[in-house]
N, CA, C and O atoms as CSV, one atom per row, in Angstrom:
chain,resi,resn,atom,element,x,y,z
A,1,MET,N,N,0.648,-1.213,-0.001
A,1,MET,CA,C,-0.069,-0.003,-0.141
A,1,MET,C,C,0.787,1.260,-0.021
A,1,MET,O,O,1.523,1.358,0.961
A,2,LYS,N,N,0.755,2.201,-0.905
A,2,LYS,CA,C,1.443,3.465,-1.009
A,2,LYS,C,C,1.140,4.335,0.052
A,2,LYS,O,O,-0.053,4.552,0.266
A,3,PRO,N,N,2.047,4.911,0.807
A,3,PRO,CA,C,1.800,5.963,1.791
A,3,PRO,C,C,1.251,7.254,1.207
A,3,PRO,O,O,1.633,7.742,0.144
A,4,THR,N,N,0.311,7.762,2.009
A,4,THR,CA,C,-0.490,9.055,1.375
A,4,THR,C,C,0.349,10.227,2.140
A,4,THR,O,O,0.865,10.151,3.255
A,5,PRO,N,N,0.345,11.271,1.289
A,5,PRO,CA,C,1.021,12.400,1.487
A,5,PRO,C,C,0.660,13.029,2.834
A,5,PRO,O,O,-0.471,12.698,3.191
A,6,ALA,N,N,1.283,13.825,3.664
A,6,ALA,CA,C,0.803,14.344,5.083
A,6,ALA,C,C,-0.409,15.396,4.751
A,6,ALA,O,O,-1.313,15.473,5.582
A,7,SER,N,N,-0.468,16.190,3.604
A,7,SER,CA,C,-1.392,16.779,3.368
A,7,SER,C,C,-2.910,16.388,3.249
A,7,SER,O,O,-3.876,17.100,3.524
A,8,SER,N,N,-2.905,15.007,2.746
A,8,SER,CA,C,-4.193,14.281,2.459
A,8,SER,C,C,-4.788,13.785,3.944
A,8,SER,O,O,-5.993,13.574,4.083
A,9,GLN,N,N,-3.853,13.623,5.017
A,9,GLN,CA,C,-3.991,13.019,6.260
A,9,GLN,C,C,-4.949,14.133,7.185
A,9,GLN,O,O,-5.772,13.879,8.065
A,10,GLY,N,N,-4.540,15.361,6.671
A,10,GLY,CA,C,-5.162,16.303,7.801
A,10,GLY,C,C,-4.185,16.904,8.565
A,10,GLY,O,O,-4.482,17.699,9.456
A,11,ARG,N,N,-2.878,16.556,8.265
A,11,ARG,CA,C,-1.903,17.149,9.137
A,11,ARG,C,C,-1.150,18.350,8.679
A,11,ARG,O,O,-0.946,18.527,7.479
A,12,PHE,N,N,-0.712,19.215,9.626
A,12,PHE,CA,C,0.194,20.419,8.981
A,12,PHE,C,C,1.346,20.012,8.386
A,12,PHE,O,O,2.139,19.294,8.995
A,13,PHE,N,N,1.557,20.413,7.171
A,13,PHE,CA,C,2.931,20.269,6.515
A,13,PHE,C,C,3.710,21.252,6.679
A,13,PHE,O,O,3.468,22.430,6.415
A,14,TYR,N,N,4.915,20.689,7.230
A,14,TYR,CA,C,6.251,21.506,7.810
A,14,TYR,C,C,6.867,22.249,6.395
A,14,TYR,O,O,7.691,23.159,6.484
A,15,GLY,N,N,6.426,21.807,5.241
A,15,GLY,CA,C,6.916,22.116,4.240
A,15,GLY,C,C,6.761,23.642,4.012
A,15,GLY,O,O,7.662,24.396,3.645
A,16,TRP,N,N,5.340,24.015,4.316
A,16,TRP,CA,C,4.842,25.528,4.282
A,16,TRP,C,C,5.827,26.377,4.919
A,16,TRP,O,O,6.246,27.426,4.429
A,17,VAL,N,N,6.158,25.917,5.959
A,17,VAL,CA,C,7.210,26.704,7.195
A,17,VAL,C,C,8.521,27.083,6.193
A,17,VAL,O,O,8.941,28.234,6.069
A,18,ILE,N,N,9.078,25.931,5.516
A,18,ILE,CA,C,10.291,26.238,4.772
A,18,ILE,C,C,10.050,27.101,3.464
A,18,ILE,O,O,10.947,27.757,2.935
A,19,VAL,N,N,8.574,27.024,2.931
A,19,VAL,CA,C,8.368,27.777,1.886
A,19,VAL,C,C,8.627,29.329,2.374
A,19,VAL,O,O,9.474,30.119,1.959
A,20,VAL,N,N,7.567,29.518,3.445
A,20,VAL,CA,C,7.598,31.005,3.893
A,20,VAL,C,C,9.043,31.533,4.554
A,20,VAL,O,O,9.228,32.744,4.670
A,21,SER,N,N,9.949,30.674,4.937
A,21,SER,CA,C,10.963,31.081,5.453
A,21,SER,C,C,11.952,31.269,4.085
A,21,SER,O,O,12.708,32.234,4.193
A,22,CYS,N,N,12.053,30.619,3.002
A,22,CYS,CA,C,12.515,30.956,1.966
A,22,CYS,C,C,11.766,32.089,1.230
A,22,CYS,O,O,12.348,32.362,0.180
A,23,VAL,N,N,10.960,32.635,1.385
A,23,VAL,CA,C,10.128,33.672,0.743
A,23,VAL,C,C,10.814,34.787,1.565
A,23,VAL,O,O,11.400,35.720,1.016
A,24,PHE,N,N,10.724,34.662,2.780
A,24,PHE,CA,C,11.251,35.731,3.595
A,24,PHE,C,C,12.817,35.905,3.368
A,24,PHE,O,O,13.259,37.050,3.271
A,25,ILE,N,N,13.377,35.189,3.311
A,25,ILE,CA,C,14.856,35.207,3.050
A,25,ILE,C,C,15.333,35.760,1.835
A,25,ILE,O,O,16.394,36.376,1.730
A,26,SER,N,N,14.256,35.452,0.607
A,26,SER,CA,C,14.530,36.220,-0.600
A,26,SER,C,C,14.350,37.629,-0.616
A,26,SER,O,O,15.113,38.452,-1.123
A,27,LEU,N,N,13.076,37.886,0.094
A,27,LEU,CA,C,12.712,39.376,0.204
A,27,LEU,C,C,13.756,39.974,0.986
A,27,LEU,O,O,14.022,41.102,0.572
A,28,VAL,N,N,14.343,39.663,1.833
A,28,VAL,CA,C,15.303,40.598,2.545
A,28,VAL,C,C,16.594,40.628,1.767
A,28,VAL,O,O,17.154,41.716,1.634
A,29,ILE,N,N,17.176,39.427,1.183
A,29,ILE,CA,C,18.303,39.420,0.722
A,29,ILE,C,C,18.315,40.139,-0.845
A,29,ILE,O,O,19.404,40.524,-1.269
A,30,PHE,N,N,17.091,40.312,-1.694
A,30,PHE,CA,C,16.984,40.699,-2.859
A,30,PHE,C,C,16.632,42.299,-2.459
A,30,PHE,O,O,16.819,43.118,-3.359
A,31,GLY,N,N,16.196,42.732,-1.322
A,31,GLY,CA,C,15.968,44.132,-0.980
A,31,GLY,C,C,17.407,44.789,-0.500
A,31,GLY,O,O,17.704,45.982,-0.548
A,32,ILE,N,N,18.081,43.884,-0.106
A,32,ILE,CA,C,19.433,44.539,0.201
A,32,ILE,C,C,20.394,44.392,-0.974
A,32,ILE,O,O,21.421,45.067,-1.040
A,33,ARG,N,N,20.092,43.618,-1.777
A,33,ARG,CA,C,20.872,43.869,-3.421
A,33,ARG,C,C,20.639,44.531,-4.156
A,33,ARG,O,O,21.505,45.021,-4.880
A,34,TYR,N,N,19.124,44.858,-4.275
A,34,TYR,CA,C,18.822,45.690,-5.461
A,34,TYR,C,C,18.351,47.356,-4.506
A,34,TYR,O,O,17.461,48.049,-4.999
A,35,SER,N,N,18.888,47.711,-3.483
A,35,SER,CA,C,18.725,48.699,-2.936
A,35,SER,C,C,19.778,49.716,-3.117
A,35,SER,O,O,19.712,50.877,-2.713
A,36,PHE,N,N,20.779,49.162,-3.777
A,36,PHE,CA,C,22.076,50.163,-4.061
A,36,PHE,C,C,21.816,51.352,-4.724
A,36,PHE,O,O,22.419,52.392,-4.460
A,37,GLY,N,N,20.928,51.256,-5.597
A,37,GLY,CA,C,20.511,52.598,-6.602
A,37,GLY,C,C,20.075,53.811,-5.498
A,37,GLY,O,O,20.397,54.973,-5.745
A,38,VAL,N,N,19.451,53.529,-4.476
A,38,VAL,CA,C,19.067,54.438,-3.474
A,38,VAL,C,C,19.952,55.265,-2.645
A,38,VAL,O,O,19.664,56.347,-2.133
A,39,PHE,N,N,21.320,54.483,-2.559
A,39,PHE,CA,C,22.587,55.205,-2.194
A,39,PHE,C,C,23.493,55.733,-3.108
A,39,PHE,O,O,24.567,56.137,-2.663
A,40,PHE,N,N,23.223,55.820,-4.523
A,40,PHE,CA,C,24.086,55.812,-5.562
A,40,PHE,C,C,24.540,57.274,-5.463
A,40,PHE,O,O,25.741,57.539,-5.410
A,41,THR,N,N,23.752,58.069,-5.442
A,41,THR,CA,C,23.823,59.573,-5.435
A,41,THR,C,C,24.438,60.063,-4.174
A,41,THR,O,O,25.398,60.833,-4.150
A,42,PRO,N,N,23.840,59.579,-3.128
A,42,PRO,CA,C,24.611,60.148,-1.797
A,42,PRO,C,C,25.799,59.761,-1.657
A,42,PRO,O,O,26.579,60.464,-1.013
A,43,LEU,N,N,26.195,58.607,-2.201
A,43,LEU,CA,C,27.798,58.027,-2.078
A,43,LEU,C,C,28.723,59.100,-2.872
A,43,LEU,O,O,29.810,59.491,-2.446
A,44,GLU,N,N,28.202,59.462,-3.936
A,44,GLU,CA,C,28.795,60.210,-4.996
A,44,GLU,C,C,29.016,61.354,-4.464
A,44,GLU,O,O,30.121,61.875,-4.623
A,45,GLU,N,N,27.940,62.039,-3.663
A,45,GLU,CA,C,27.924,63.455,-3.221
A,45,GLU,C,C,28.803,63.347,-1.636
A,45,GLU,O,O,29.662,64.163,-1.302
A,46,GLU,N,N,28.481,62.473,-1.014
A,46,GLU,CA,C,29.294,62.307,0.198
A,46,GLU,C,C,30.879,62.323,0.171
A,46,GLU,O,O,31.626,63.041,0.836
A,47,PHE,N,N,31.223,61.306,-0.808
A,47,PHE,CA,C,32.605,61.147,-0.739
A,47,PHE,C,C,33.285,61.606,-2.271
A,47,PHE,O,O,34.367,61.130,-2.615
A,48,GLY,N,N,32.670,62.402,-2.986
A,48,GLY,CA,C,32.955,62.840,-4.073
A,48,GLY,C,C,33.377,61.797,-5.359
A,48,GLY,O,O,34.119,62.134,-6.281
A,49,TRP,N,N,32.841,60.671,-5.237
A,49,TRP,CA,C,33.210,59.605,-6.201
A,49,TRP,C,C,32.761,60.019,-7.625
A,49,TRP,O,O,31.825,60.788,-7.841
A,50,SER,N,N,33.530,59.426,-8.576
A,50,SER,CA,C,33.062,59.241,-9.931
A,50,SER,C,C,31.805,58.533,-9.969
A,50,SER,O,O,31.396,58.071,-8.904
A,51,ARG,N,N,31.023,58.347,-11.176
A,51,ARG,CA,C,30.050,57.678,-11.408
A,51,ARG,C,C,30.378,56.421,-11.672
A,51,ARG,O,O,29.684,55.435,-11.422
A,52,ALA,N,N,31.696,56.442,-12.303
A,52,ALA,CA,C,32.134,55.198,-12.811
A,52,ALA,C,C,32.603,54.298,-11.334
A,52,ALA,O,O,32.337,53.118,-11.105
A,53,THR,N,N,33.228,55.074,-10.615
A,53,THR,CA,C,33.797,54.358,-9.345
A,53,THR,C,C,32.453,53.894,-8.631
A,53,THR,O,O,32.525,52.748,-8.189
A,54,THR,N,N,31.255,54.540,-8.429
A,54,THR,CA,C,30.414,54.367,-7.723
A,54,THR,C,C,29.463,52.961,-8.378
A,54,THR,O,O,29.104,51.998,-7.701
A,55,SER,N,N,29.198,53.160,-9.823
A,55,SER,CA,C,28.820,52.045,-10.585
A,55,SER,C,C,29.803,50.871,-10.369
A,55,SER,O,O,29.276,49.758,-10.373
A,56,GLY,N,N,31.020,50.922,-10.199
A,56,GLY,CA,C,31.773,49.934,-10.526
A,56,GLY,C,C,31.707,48.881,-9.129
A,56,GLY,O,O,31.988,47.683,-9.172
A,57,ILE,N,N,31.287,49.596,-7.952
A,57,ILE,CA,C,31.091,48.966,-6.938
A,57,ILE,C,C,29.854,47.992,-7.059
A,57,ILE,O,O,29.964,46.870,-6.566
A,58,PHE,N,N,28.908,48.290,-7.566
A,58,PHE,CA,C,27.702,47.339,-7.698
A,58,PHE,C,C,27.927,46.237,-9.068
A,58,PHE,O,O,27.511,45.085,-9.194
A,59,SER,N,N,28.614,46.940,-9.858
A,59,SER,CA,C,28.793,45.898,-10.945
A,59,SER,C,C,29.553,44.591,-10.326
A,59,SER,O,O,29.201,43.420,-10.462
A,60,THR,N,N,30.848,45.160,-9.508
A,60,THR,CA,C,31.499,44.026,-9.079
A,60,THR,C,C,30.896,43.069,-8.358
A,60,THR,O,O,31.017,41.844,-8.372
A,61,TYR,N,N,30.131,43.903,-7.633
A,61,TYR,CA,C,29.064,42.919,-6.730
A,61,TYR,C,C,28.313,41.967,-7.343
A,61,TYR,O,O,28.229,40.822,-6.898
A,62,MET,N,N,27.713,42.371,-8.409
A,62,MET,CA,C,27.056,41.469,-9.211
A,62,MET,C,C,27.791,40.357,-9.955
A,62,MET,O,O,27.201,39.287,-10.101
A,63,ILE,N,N,28.971,40.504,-10.416
A,63,ILE,CA,C,29.433,39.799,-10.950
A,63,ILE,C,C,30.186,38.558,-9.961
A,63,ILE,O,O,30.204,37.358,-10.236
A,64,LEU,N,N,30.849,39.272,-8.630
A,64,LEU,CA,C,30.929,38.060,-7.662
A,64,LEU,C,C,29.867,37.403,-7.143
A,64,LEU,O,O,29.939,36.260,-6.692
A,65,ALA,N,N,28.944,38.019,-7.179
A,65,ALA,CA,C,27.603,37.289,-6.535
A,65,ALA,C,C,27.186,36.020,-7.504
A,65,ALA,O,O,26.574,35.008,-7.160
A,66,SER,N,N,27.698,36.367,-8.836
A,66,SER,CA,C,27.282,35.247,-9.700
A,66,SER,C,C,28.467,33.981,-9.586
A,66,SER,O,O,28.322,32.814,-9.950
A,67,LEU,N,N,29.363,34.450,-9.121
A,67,LEU,CA,C,30.641,33.479,-9.089
A,67,LEU,C,C,30.452,32.624,-7.742
A,67,LEU,O,O,30.686,31.422,-7.616
A,68,PHE,N,N,29.914,33.626,-6.637
A,68,PHE,CA,C,29.508,32.953,-5.636
A,68,PHE,C,C,28.386,32.049,-5.265
A,68,PHE,O,O,28.222,31.376,-4.247
A,69,ALA,N,N,27.498,32.221,-6.552
A,69,ALA,CA,C,26.308,31.641,-6.412
A,69,ALA,C,C,26.699,29.942,-6.755
A,69,ALA,O,O,25.987,29.068,-6.261
A,70,ILE,N,N,27.662,29.646,-7.471
A,70,ILE,CA,C,27.910,28.440,-7.968
A,70,ILE,C,C,28.748,27.659,-6.548
A,70,ILE,O,O,28.547,26.549,-6.055
A,71,ILE,N,N,29.639,28.633,-6.197
A,71,ILE,CA,C,30.026,27.866,-4.807
A,71,ILE,C,C,29.129,27.687,-3.773
A,71,ILE,O,O,29.284,26.728,-3.016
A,72,SER,N,N,28.278,28.409,-3.632
A,72,SER,CA,C,27.042,28.189,-2.711
A,72,SER,C,C,26.264,26.824,-3.182
A,72,SER,O,O,25.787,25.949,-2.458
A,73,GLY,N,N,26.276,26.890,-4.351
A,73,GLY,CA,C,25.464,25.660,-4.775
A,73,GLY,C,C,26.199,24.234,-4.287
A,73,GLY,O,O,25.624,23.245,-3.832
A,74,TRP,N,N,27.564,24.404,-4.504
A,74,TRP,CA,C,28.413,23.145,-4.082
A,74,TRP,C,C,28.322,23.051,-2.423
A,74,TRP,O,O,28.133,21.949,-1.909
A,75,ALA,N,N,28.440,24.063,-1.728
A,75,ALA,CA,C,28.407,23.920,-0.313
A,75,ALA,C,C,26.967,23.478,0.456
A,75,ALA,O,O,26.834,22.857,1.511
A,76,LEU,N,N,25.927,24.027,-0.459
A,76,LEU,CA,C,24.735,23.579,-0.200
A,76,LEU,C,C,24.595,21.799,-0.337
A,76,LEU,O,O,24.037,21.094,0.504
A,77,ASP,N,N,25.109,21.408,-1.338
A,77,ASP,CA,C,25.126,20.025,-1.552
A,77,ASP,C,C,25.857,19.287,-0.738
A,77,ASP,O,O,25.472,18.154,-0.451
A,78,ARG,N,N,27.325,19.926,-0.099
A,78,ARG,CA,C,28.035,19.313,0.784
A,78,ARG,C,C,27.627,19.617,2.224
A,78,ARG,O,O,27.601,18.693,3.037
A,79,TYR,N,N,27.370,20.613,2.511
A,79,TYR,CA,C,26.892,20.959,4.258
A,79,TYR,C,C,25.470,21.014,4.406
A,79,TYR,O,O,25.131,20.761,5.562
A,80,GLY,N,N,24.390,21.293,3.516
A,80,GLY,CA,C,23.202,21.431,3.661
A,80,GLY,C,C,22.756,22.792,3.961
A,80,GLY,O,O,23.562,23.662,4.290
A,81,PRO,N,N,21.556,22.998,3.864
A,81,PRO,CA,C,20.763,24.451,3.688
A,81,PRO,C,C,21.135,25.157,4.882
A,81,PRO,O,O,21.460,26.342,4.806
A,82,LYS,N,N,21.116,24.361,6.309
A,82,LYS,CA,C,20.856,25.180,7.762
A,82,LYS,C,C,22.417,25.915,7.954
A,82,LYS,O,O,22.665,27.024,8.427
A,83,ILE,N,N,23.252,25.008,7.476
A,83,ILE,CA,C,24.731,25.763,7.792
A,83,ILE,C,C,24.772,26.438,6.745
A,83,ILE,O,O,25.258,27.490,7.162
A,84,VAL,N,N,24.567,26.598,5.455
A,84,VAL,CA,C,24.987,27.467,4.355
A,84,VAL,C,C,24.088,28.684,4.639
A,84,VAL,O,O,24.696,29.719,4.367
A,85,VAL,N,N,23.108,28.857,4.998
A,85,VAL,CA,C,22.334,29.957,5.193
A,85,VAL,C,C,22.626,30.585,6.583
A,85,VAL,O,O,22.507,31.800,6.741
A,86,ILE,N,N,22.928,29.932,7.380
A,86,ILE,CA,C,23.248,30.628,8.663
A,86,ILE,C,C,24.828,31.419,8.290
A,86,ILE,O,O,25.087,32.564,8.661
A,87,SER,N,N,25.691,30.628,7.567
A,87,SER,CA,C,26.965,31.480,7.381
A,87,SER,C,C,26.652,32.360,6.496
A,87,SER,O,O,27.019,33.494,6.802
A,88,MET,N,N,25.993,32.244,5.298
A,88,MET,CA,C,25.502,33.597,4.563
A,88,MET,C,C,24.931,34.695,5.429
A,88,MET,O,O,25.401,35.830,5.346
A,89,GLY,N,N,24.039,34.441,6.174
A,89,GLY,CA,C,23.457,35.242,7.076
A,89,GLY,C,C,24.586,36.076,7.856
A,89,GLY,O,O,24.695,37.288,7.672
A,90,ILE,N,N,25.338,35.441,8.648
A,90,ILE,CA,C,26.468,36.126,9.176
A,90,ILE,C,C,27.334,36.754,8.651
A,90,ILE,O,O,27.813,37.699,9.280
A,91,ILE,N,N,27.872,36.409,7.195
A,91,ILE,CA,C,28.640,37.284,6.427
A,91,ILE,C,C,27.898,38.481,6.066
A,91,ILE,O,O,28.415,39.580,6.264
A,92,THR,N,N,26.741,38.380,5.558
A,92,THR,CA,C,25.742,39.639,5.002
A,92,THR,C,C,25.933,40.394,6.097
A,92,THR,O,O,26.566,41.429,5.891
A,93,GLY,N,N,25.484,40.138,7.492
A,93,GLY,CA,C,25.550,41.106,8.638
A,93,GLY,C,C,26.622,41.794,8.835
A,93,GLY,O,O,26.601,43.000,9.081
A,94,VAL,N,N,27.915,40.930,8.726
A,94,VAL,CA,C,29.316,41.646,9.005
A,94,VAL,C,C,29.639,42.666,7.648
A,94,VAL,O,O,30.275,43.708,7.806
A,95,GLY,N,N,29.183,42.290,6.453
A,95,GLY,CA,C,29.230,43.188,5.368
A,95,GLY,C,C,28.576,44.418,5.594
A,95,GLY,O,O,29.215,45.465,5.696
A,96,LEU,N,N,27.157,44.359,5.691
A,96,LEU,CA,C,26.213,45.393,6.011
A,96,LEU,C,C,26.838,46.445,7.197
A,96,LEU,O,O,26.717,47.670,7.203
A,97,LEU,N,N,27.507,45.638,8.151
A,97,LEU,CA,C,27.728,46.482,9.564
A,97,LEU,C,C,29.105,47.097,8.887
A,97,LEU,O,O,29.201,48.294,9.160
A,98,LEU,N,N,30.131,46.634,8.128
A,98,LEU,CA,C,31.139,47.382,7.812
A,98,LEU,C,C,31.064,48.034,6.587
A,98,LEU,O,O,32.079,48.619,6.209
A,99,THR,N,N,29.841,48.060,5.728
A,99,THR,CA,C,29.667,48.983,4.714
A,99,THR,C,C,29.171,50.230,5.527
A,99,THR,O,O,29.518,51.256,4.942
A,100,GLY,N,N,28.564,50.452,6.533
A,100,GLY,CA,C,28.295,51.483,7.093
A,100,GLY,C,C,29.445,52.403,7.749
A,100,GLY,O,O,29.305,53.508,8.274
A,101,ARG,N,N,30.562,51.684,7.583
A,101,ARG,CA,C,31.804,52.469,8.206
A,101,ARG,C,C,32.801,52.847,7.242
A,101,ARG,O,O,33.881,53.268,7.656
A,102,VAL,N,N,32.607,52.765,6.172
A,102,VAL,CA,C,33.393,53.080,5.149
A,102,VAL,C,C,33.990,54.462,4.831
A,102,VAL,O,O,33.189,55.391,4.934
A,103,GLU,N,N,35.194,54.761,4.479
A,103,GLU,CA,C,35.350,56.136,4.359
A,103,GLU,C,C,36.271,56.388,2.781
A,103,GLU,O,O,36.533,57.433,2.186
A,104,GLN,N,N,36.545,55.171,2.504
A,104,GLN,CA,C,37.327,55.325,1.077
A,104,GLN,C,C,36.516,54.196,0.078
A,104,GLN,O,O,35.742,53.347,0.522
A,105,SER,N,N,36.873,54.375,-1.418
A,105,SER,CA,C,36.038,53.499,-2.101
A,105,SER,C,C,36.576,51.964,-2.316
A,105,SER,O,O,35.877,51.064,-2.782
A,106,TRP,N,N,37.933,51.822,-1.898
A,106,TRP,CA,C,37.935,50.613,-1.733
A,106,TRP,C,C,37.747,49.680,-0.685
A,106,TRP,O,O,37.950,48.471,-0.797
A,107,GLN,N,N,37.300,50.345,0.483
A,107,GLN,CA,C,36.721,49.851,1.538
A,107,GLN,C,C,35.175,49.432,1.118
A,107,GLN,O,O,34.660,48.420,1.593
A,108,LEU,N,N,34.605,50.141,0.355
A,108,LEU,CA,C,33.217,49.840,-0.122
A,108,LEU,C,C,33.115,48.523,-1.172
A,108,LEU,O,O,32.201,47.700,-1.224
A,109,TYR,N,N,34.227,48.577,-1.918
A,109,TYR,CA,C,34.523,47.375,-2.876
A,109,TYR,C,C,34.507,46.236,-1.952
A,109,TYR,O,O,33.723,45.297,-2.092
A,110,PHE,N,N,35.457,46.325,-0.914
A,110,PHE,CA,C,35.848,45.201,-0.214
A,110,PHE,C,C,34.162,44.596,0.706
A,110,PHE,O,O,33.609,43.498,0.648
A,111,THR,N,N,33.841,45.644,1.346
A,111,THR,CA,C,32.418,45.377,2.389
A,111,THR,C,C,31.398,45.032,1.558
A,111,THR,O,O,30.823,43.952,1.694
A,112,TYR,N,N,31.039,45.985,0.531
A,112,TYR,CA,C,29.782,45.519,-0.390
A,112,TYR,C,C,30.000,44.669,-1.547
A,112,TYR,O,O,29.238,43.738,-1.805
A,113,SER,N,N,30.986,44.948,-2.230
A,113,SER,CA,C,31.154,44.070,-3.227
A,113,SER,C,C,31.591,42.626,-2.942
A,113,SER,O,O,31.224,41.661,-3.612
A,114,VAL,N,N,32.305,42.579,-2.016
A,114,VAL,CA,C,33.035,41.320,-1.714
A,114,VAL,C,C,32.271,40.487,-0.686
A,114,VAL,O,O,31.857,39.344,-0.877
A,115,LEU,N,N,32.151,41.141,0.326
A,115,LEU,CA,C,31.452,40.483,1.556
A,115,LEU,C,C,29.850,40.199,1.493
A,115,LEU,O,O,29.306,39.245,2.048
A,116,LEU,N,N,29.206,41.172,0.737
A,116,LEU,CA,C,27.782,40.789,0.502
A,116,LEU,C,C,27.727,40.116,-0.603
A,116,LEU,O,O,26.626,39.603,-0.798
A,117,ALA,N,N,28.761,39.870,-1.653
A,117,ALA,CA,C,28.712,38.888,-2.461
A,117,ALA,C,C,28.687,37.437,-2.045
A,117,ALA,O,O,27.862,36.618,-2.450
A,118,VAL,N,N,29.582,37.218,-1.272
A,118,VAL,CA,C,29.725,35.982,-0.544
A,118,VAL,C,C,28.459,35.739,0.248
A,118,VAL,O,O,28.136,34.552,0.195
A,119,GLY,N,N,27.687,36.447,0.925
A,119,GLY,CA,C,26.779,36.249,1.738
A,119,GLY,C,C,25.409,36.283,0.899
A,119,GLY,O,O,24.421,35.697,1.344
A,120,THR,N,N,25.370,36.898,-0.182
A,120,THR,CA,C,24.181,36.809,-0.819
A,120,THR,C,C,24.176,36.339,-2.378
A,120,THR,O,O,23.210,36.507,-3.123
A,121,GLY,N,N,25.175,35.839,-2.688
A,121,GLY,CA,C,25.260,35.380,-4.039
A,121,GLY,C,C,24.400,33.949,-4.348
A,121,GLY,O,O,23.865,33.615,-5.405
A,122,GLY,N,N,24.444,33.365,-3.313
A,122,GLY,CA,C,23.941,31.903,-3.659
A,122,GLY,C,C,22.266,32.082,-3.206
A,122,GLY,O,O,21.661,31.013,-3.284
A,123,THR,N,N,21.549,33.087,-2.814
A,123,THR,CA,C,20.406,33.145,-2.463
A,123,THR,C,C,19.406,32.322,-3.246
A,123,THR,O,O,18.817,31.313,-2.857
A,124,TYR,N,N,19.297,33.079,-4.711
A,124,TYR,CA,C,18.442,32.331,-5.490
A,124,TYR,C,C,18.528,30.644,-5.610
A,124,TYR,O,O,17.566,29.882,-5.510
A,125,ALA,N,N,19.623,30.351,-5.798
A,125,ALA,CA,C,19.779,28.746,-5.774
A,125,ALA,C,C,19.617,28.024,-4.611
A,125,ALA,O,O,19.068,26.927,-4.716
A,126,ILE,N,N,20.008,28.438,-3.424
A,126,ILE,CA,C,19.449,27.953,-1.900
A,126,ILE,C,C,18.051,27.872,-1.926
A,126,ILE,O,O,17.480,26.785,-1.832
A,127,VAL,N,N,17.459,28.924,-2.043
A,127,VAL,CA,C,15.817,28.950,-1.828
A,127,VAL,C,C,15.211,28.041,-2.799
A,127,VAL,O,O,14.416,27.165,-2.456
A,128,MET,N,N,15.528,28.212,-3.845
A,128,MET,CA,C,14.570,27.279,-4.899
A,128,MET,C,C,14.967,25.832,-4.563
A,128,MET,O,O,14.036,25.069,-4.305
A,129,SER,N,N,16.144,25.381,-4.533
A,129,SER,CA,C,16.662,23.828,-4.462
A,129,SER,C,C,15.994,23.304,-3.077
A,129,SER,O,O,15.407,22.223,-3.035
A,130,THR,N,N,16.131,24.165,-1.930
A,130,THR,CA,C,15.715,23.734,-0.680
A,130,THR,C,C,14.302,23.565,-0.615
A,130,THR,O,O,13.853,22.529,-0.125
A,131,GLY,N,N,13.451,24.565,-1.104
A,131,GLY,CA,C,12.072,24.389,-1.183
A,131,GLY,C,C,11.595,23.082,-2.049
A,131,GLY,O,O,10.731,22.267,-1.724
A,132,SER,N,N,12.314,23.100,-3.126
A,132,SER,CA,C,11.584,22.061,-4.217
A,132,SER,C,C,12.351,20.673,-3.455
A,132,SER,O,O,11.566,19.760,-3.201
A,133,ARG,N,N,13.308,20.521,-3.203
A,133,ARG,CA,C,13.788,19.110,-2.400
A,133,ARG,C,C,12.976,18.749,-1.431
A,133,ARG,O,O,12.643,17.569,-1.328
A,134,TRP,N,N,12.567,19.619,-0.641
A,134,TRP,CA,C,11.606,19.392,0.637
A,134,TRP,C,C,10.407,19.196,0.408
A,134,TRP,O,O,9.810,18.685,1.355
A,135,PHE,N,N,9.795,19.408,-0.512
A,135,PHE,CA,C,8.285,19.074,-1.278
A,135,PHE,C,C,8.595,17.633,-1.754
A,135,PHE,O,O,7.919,16.683,-1.360
A,136,LEU,N,N,9.618,17.495,-2.599
A,136,LEU,CA,C,9.597,16.331,-3.578
A,136,LEU,C,C,9.920,15.155,-2.543
A,136,LEU,O,O,9.415,14.035,-2.617
A,137,LYS,N,N,10.735,15.524,-1.671
A,137,LYS,CA,C,11.242,14.207,-0.428
A,137,LYS,C,C,9.934,13.865,0.550
A,137,LYS,O,O,9.584,12.735,0.891
A,138,ARG,N,N,9.344,15.041,0.890
A,138,ARG,CA,C,8.256,14.807,1.989
A,138,ARG,C,C,6.747,14.610,1.298
A,138,ARG,O,O,5.875,14.194,2.060
A,139,LEU,N,N,6.494,14.792,0.355
A,139,LEU,CA,C,5.238,14.646,-0.200
A,139,LEU,C,C,5.126,13.423,-1.087
A,139,LEU,O,O,4.022,13.108,-1.532
A,140,ASP,N,N,6.150,12.756,-1.351
A,140,ASP,CA,C,5.999,11.319,-2.080
A,140,ASP,C,C,5.669,11.726,-3.477
A,140,ASP,O,O,4.791,11.030,-3.988
A,141,VAL,N,N,6.208,12.791,-4.308
A,141,VAL,CA,C,5.642,13.149,-5.386
A,141,VAL,C,C,6.844,12.440,-6.253
A,141,VAL,O,O,8.036,12.489,-5.947
A,142,PRO,N,N,6.240,11.708,-7.504
A,142,PRO,CA,C,6.997,10.981,-8.368
A,142,PRO,C,C,7.837,12.059,-9.171
A,142,PRO,O,O,7.334,13.091,-9.614
A,143,LYS,N,N,9.124,11.720,-9.306
A,143,LYS,CA,C,9.884,12.251,-10.245
A,143,LYS,C,C,9.747,12.056,-11.429
A,143,LYS,O,O,9.504,10.906,-11.795
A,144,HIS,N,N,9.859,13.104,-12.384
A,144,HIS,CA,C,9.870,12.632,-13.818
A,144,HIS,C,C,11.285,12.589,-14.350
A,144,HIS,O,O,12.210,13.346,-14.057
A,145,GLY,N,N,11.284,11.567,-15.183
A,145,GLY,CA,C,12.292,11.383,-16.002
A,145,GLY,C,C,12.867,9.965,-15.616
A,145,GLY,O,O,13.836,9.507,-16.220
């Protein structure tokens, strides 16, 4: 006899907590990622940086975030989502705290472009794979292929 999914037995399915957590993580991380435009003009005015310098910070961040997405996918498979997400959260927090203390452009390149890229780069891959794996494993959904 084939076991029935938890949702058909009337019990609360914990996978929905995972989905809500993934949505929350995505909202926070993508809010951090794409809020740079709000700070663009104030950074130029406060520090007297050129548009190229200020744009380069975000461009470098996006390139590095793409590279770290690959590494975080590997880390996810090796260490699991709990350790990877906690590590990314700590690195993101440190990066944001240090970003608020910068005085020169190279410091912002390091704190925003490098640290935040490490901390936020793999967000999409992690939340999508974690959510879908959880549902596939826990709901006995047949795999295609």
